[in-house]
N, CA, C and O atoms as a DFTB+ gen file, in Angstrom:
264 C
 N C O
     1  1     -20.435     -24.451     -19.072
     2  2     -19.639     -23.302     -17.243
     3  2     -19.241     -24.159     -16.310
     4  3     -18.589     -23.543     -15.467
     5  1     -19.295     -24.868     -16.155
     6  2     -18.254     -25.994     -15.693
     7  2     -16.724     -25.842     -15.976
     8  3     -15.850     -25.621     -15.138
     9  1     -16.514     -26.077     -17.906
    10  2     -16.222     -26.681     -18.436
    11  2     -15.301     -25.228     -19.400
    12  3     -14.427     -25.278     -20.266
    13  1     -16.027     -24.022     -18.719
    14  2     -15.145     -23.233     -19.125
    15  2     -14.437     -22.456     -17.703
    16  3     -13.440     -21.735     -17.753
    17  1     -15.219     -22.800     -16.435
    18  2     -13.934     -22.466     -15.052
    19  2     -13.038     -23.778     -15.431
    20  3     -11.869     -23.565     -15.111
    21  1     -13.175     -24.736     -15.864
    22  2     -11.330     -25.520     -16.210
    23  2     -10.524     -24.902     -17.036
    24  3      -9.417     -24.434     -16.768
    25  1     -10.964     -24.899     -17.837
    26  2     -10.429     -24.357     -18.443
    27  2      -9.860     -23.123     -18.668
    28  3      -9.076     -22.879     -19.585
    29  1     -10.339     -22.163     -17.647
    30  2      -9.658     -20.714     -17.078
    31  2      -8.810     -21.444     -16.176
    32  3      -7.676     -21.431     -16.657
    33  1      -8.839     -22.106     -15.035
    34  2      -8.062     -22.989     -14.414
    35  2      -6.597     -23.050     -15.159
    36  3      -5.534     -22.431     -15.099
    37  1      -7.054     -23.955     -15.764
    38  2      -5.754     -24.177     -16.751
    39  2      -4.482     -23.636     -17.147
    40  3      -3.276     -23.647     -16.900
    41  1      -5.734     -22.967     -18.189
    42  2      -4.706     -21.045     -18.757
    43  2      -3.365     -20.598     -17.259
    44  3      -2.143     -20.672     -17.130
    45  1      -4.719     -20.077     -16.277
    46  2      -4.216     -19.702     -15.364
    47  2      -2.922     -20.490     -14.810
    48  3      -2.095     -19.651     -14.453
    49  1      -2.604     -21.383     -14.676
    50  2      -1.842     -22.381     -13.854
    51  2      -0.908     -21.850     -15.330
    52  3      -0.098     -20.933     -15.193
    53  1      -1.045     -22.308     -16.290
    54  2      -0.110     -22.133     -17.447
    55  2       0.853     -21.505     -17.509
    56  3       2.038     -21.754     -17.729
    57  1      -0.154     -19.984     -17.139
    58  2       0.681     -19.086     -16.571
    59  2       1.408     -18.037     -15.534
    60  3       2.125     -17.039     -15.600
    61  1       0.807     -18.848     -14.562
    62  2       1.639     -19.207     -13.226
    63  2       2.681     -19.941     -14.043
    64  3       3.608     -19.263     -14.488
    65  1       2.654     -21.039     -14.259
    66  2       4.003     -21.735     -14.172
    67  2       5.329     -20.464     -15.086
    68  3       6.239     -19.878     -14.499
    69  1       5.036     -20.375     -16.450
    70  2       5.358     -19.807     -16.941
    71  2       6.480     -18.614     -16.212
    72  3       7.696     -18.422     -16.200
    73  1       5.360     -18.038     -15.691
    74  2       6.254     -16.862     -14.432
    75  2       6.621     -16.956     -13.440
    76  3       6.643     -16.038     -12.621
    77  1       7.103     -18.386     -13.206
    78  2       7.682     -18.843     -12.102
    79  2       8.814     -19.237     -12.390
    80  3       9.790     -19.144     -11.646
    81  1       8.799     -19.919     -13.962
    82  2       9.689     -20.165     -14.510
    83  2      10.922     -18.879     -15.091
    84  3      12.140     -18.838     -15.267
    85  1      10.045     -18.178     -15.202
    86  2      11.267     -16.724     -15.570
    87  2      11.604     -16.031     -14.307
    88  3      12.587     -15.333     -14.061
    89  1      10.880     -16.264     -13.761
    90  2      11.434     -15.351     -12.386
    91  2      12.920     -16.710     -11.915
    92  3      14.089     -16.334     -11.830
    93  1      12.447     -18.406     -11.646
    94  2      13.434     -19.322     -11.280
    95  2      14.772     -18.494     -12.761
    96  3      15.563     -19.296     -13.258
    97  1      14.788     -18.030     -12.913
    98  2      15.590     -18.404     -14.090
    99  2      16.558     -17.029     -13.799
   100  3      17.762     -17.158     -14.017
   101  1      15.973     -15.518     -13.236
   102  2      16.563     -14.785     -13.425
   103  2      17.486     -14.674     -12.298
   104  3      18.228     -13.753     -12.638
   105  1      17.987     -15.223     -10.769
   106  2      18.882     -15.608      -9.998
   107  2      18.969     -16.892      -9.581
   108  3      18.002     -17.625      -9.791
   109  1      19.977     -17.336      -9.005
   110  2      20.329     -18.466      -7.887
   111  2      19.382     -18.353      -7.074
   112  3      18.455     -19.021      -7.534
   113  1      19.012     -17.770      -5.885
   114  2      17.984     -17.491      -4.690
   115  2      16.538     -17.665      -5.420
   116  3      15.740     -18.492      -4.978
   117  1      16.345     -17.161      -6.127
   118  2      14.778     -17.279      -6.564
   119  2      14.450     -18.339      -7.569
   120  3      13.400     -18.656      -8.129
   121  1      15.586     -18.754      -7.619
   122  2      15.368     -20.121      -8.168
   123  2      14.799     -21.636      -7.072
   124  3      14.116     -22.645      -7.249
   125  1      15.635     -20.955      -5.839
   126  2      15.651     -21.655      -4.398
   127  2      14.092     -21.265      -4.366
   128  3      13.262     -22.043      -4.837
   129  1      13.741     -20.106      -3.828
   130  2      12.613     -20.000      -3.612
   131  2      11.525     -20.554      -4.703
   132  3      10.592     -21.289      -4.378
   133  1      11.667     -20.292      -5.488
   134  2      10.117     -21.108      -6.915
   135  2      10.537     -22.754      -6.120
   136  3       9.880     -23.135      -5.151
   137  1      11.215     -23.249      -6.457
   138  2      11.562     -24.455      -5.831
   139  2      11.224     -24.841      -4.716
   140  3      11.153     -26.062      -4.577
   141  1      10.947     -24.100      -3.713
   142  2      10.527     -24.554      -2.470
   143  2       9.312     -24.187      -2.427
   144  3       8.564     -25.032      -1.935
   145  1       8.791     -23.150      -2.791
   146  2       7.218     -23.186      -3.469
   147  2       6.650     -24.112      -4.131
   148  3       5.542     -24.540      -3.807
   149  1       7.360     -24.586      -5.212
   150  2       6.494     -25.740      -6.042
   151  2       6.832     -27.077      -4.941
   152  3       5.858     -27.829      -4.899
   153  1       7.626     -27.395      -4.326
   154  2       7.889     -28.795      -2.970
   155  2       6.507     -28.168      -2.388
   156  3       5.442     -28.730      -2.641
   157  1       6.559     -26.872      -1.524
   158  2       5.153     -27.284      -0.663
   159  2       3.253     -27.406      -1.632
   160  3       2.186     -27.781      -1.145
   161  1       3.547     -26.928      -3.023
   162  2       2.355     -27.006      -3.660
   163  2       2.380     -28.744      -4.128
   164  3       1.358     -29.196      -3.611
   165  1       2.955     -29.657      -4.724
   166  2       3.396     -30.574      -4.545
   167  2       3.022     -31.529      -3.374
   168  3       2.332     -32.502      -3.678
   169  1       3.296     -31.413      -2.409
   170  2       3.472     -31.779      -1.075
   171  2       1.674     -31.760      -0.663
   172  3       0.880     -32.700      -0.617
   173  1       1.551     -30.869      -0.509
   174  2      -0.064     -30.465      -0.529
   175  2      -1.113     -30.799      -1.339
   176  3      -2.152     -31.089      -0.746
   177  1      -1.125     -30.840      -2.697
   178  2      -1.935     -31.442      -3.577
   179  2      -2.178     -33.289      -3.508
   180  3      -3.182     -33.964      -3.732
   181  1      -0.934     -33.635      -3.145
   182  2      -0.779     -35.497      -2.726
   183  2      -1.455     -35.054      -1.476
   184  3      -2.670     -35.089      -1.669
   185  1      -1.161     -34.642      -0.248
   186  2      -1.752     -34.959       0.723
   187  2      -3.673     -34.642      -0.018
   188  3      -4.344     -35.607      -0.382
   189  1      -3.930     -33.961      -0.054
   190  2      -5.194     -33.287      -0.381
   191  2      -5.593     -34.545      -1.328
   192  3      -6.768     -34.469      -1.688
   193  1      -4.856     -35.758      -1.854
   194  2      -5.614     -36.654      -2.814
   195  2      -5.478     -37.869      -1.662
   196  3      -6.347     -38.740      -1.610
   197  1      -4.421     -37.872      -0.812
   198  2      -4.648     -39.338       0.578
   199  2      -5.778     -39.020       1.505
   200  3      -6.592     -39.789       2.016
   201  1      -5.698     -38.178       1.577
   202  2      -6.519     -37.133       2.812
   203  2      -7.748     -36.699       2.309
   204  3      -8.238     -35.717       2.866
   205  1      -8.368     -37.223       1.360
   206  2      -9.770     -36.426       0.782
   207  2     -10.589     -36.318       1.666
   208  3     -10.876     -35.320       2.327
   209  1     -11.137     -37.699       1.727
   210  2     -12.396     -38.298       2.668
   211  2     -12.029     -37.901       4.273
   212  3     -12.883     -38.220       5.100
   213  1     -10.913     -37.283       4.718
   214  2     -11.271     -36.946       6.030
   215  2     -11.001     -35.781       6.344
   216  3     -11.121     -35.416       7.514
   217  1     -10.640     -35.068       5.505
   218  2     -10.450     -33.494       5.064
   219  2     -11.867     -33.127       5.016
   220  3     -12.228     -32.026       5.433
   221  1     -12.926     -34.215       4.399
   222  2     -14.257     -33.681       3.963
   223  2     -14.980     -33.944       4.905
   224  3     -16.042     -33.333       4.784
   225  1     -14.935     -34.704       6.016
   226  2     -15.400     -34.652       7.475
   227  2     -15.485     -33.798       8.111
   228  3     -16.501     -33.254       8.544
   229  1     -13.510     -33.344       8.389
   230  2     -13.420     -31.969       8.885
   231  2     -13.384     -30.727       8.471
   232  3     -13.114     -29.862       9.305
   233  1     -13.683     -30.298       6.909
   234  2     -14.506     -28.741       6.662
   235  2     -16.257     -28.802       6.466
   236  3     -17.018     -27.954       5.998
   237  1     -16.499     -30.003       6.963
   238  2     -17.811     -30.721       6.903
   239  2     -18.622     -30.597       5.624
   240  3     -19.739     -30.084       5.677
   241  1     -17.997     -31.146       4.202
   242  2     -18.509     -31.267       3.093
   243  2     -19.105     -33.238       2.758
   244  3     -18.833     -34.346       3.219
   245  1     -19.589     -32.927       2.194
   246  2     -20.641     -34.120       1.820
   247  2     -19.323     -34.545       0.746
   248  3     -18.629     -33.702       0.176
   249  1     -19.137     -36.179       0.600
   250  2     -18.097     -36.749      -0.401
   251  2     -19.207     -36.791      -1.999
   252  3     -18.774     -36.935      -3.143
   253  1     -21.187     -36.557      -1.455
   254  2     -21.583     -36.448      -2.900
   255  2     -21.159     -35.135      -3.683
   256  3     -20.883     -35.060      -4.880
   257  1     -21.171     -33.960      -2.596
   258  2     -20.603     -32.689      -2.887
   259  2     -19.045     -32.426      -3.509
   260  3     -18.798     -31.570      -4.359
   261  1     -17.915     -33.466      -2.824
   262  2     -17.034     -33.353      -3.000
   263  2     -16.167     -33.868      -3.984
   264  3     -14.981     -33.539      -3.994
């Protein structure tokens, strides 16, 4: 069941990425907006990897459940 969830998230990510690429190709201002969104997502993803143990304490999630 967990593999199906991961596969669904992967497919949803691929669809979202293609949609954002299509929107970015429509207009230069849309390209900047999509670029800003992707940079914000990348920064959030990187910080979540670096701060996972401190965030787990803040969110009161045990490391084993993480």
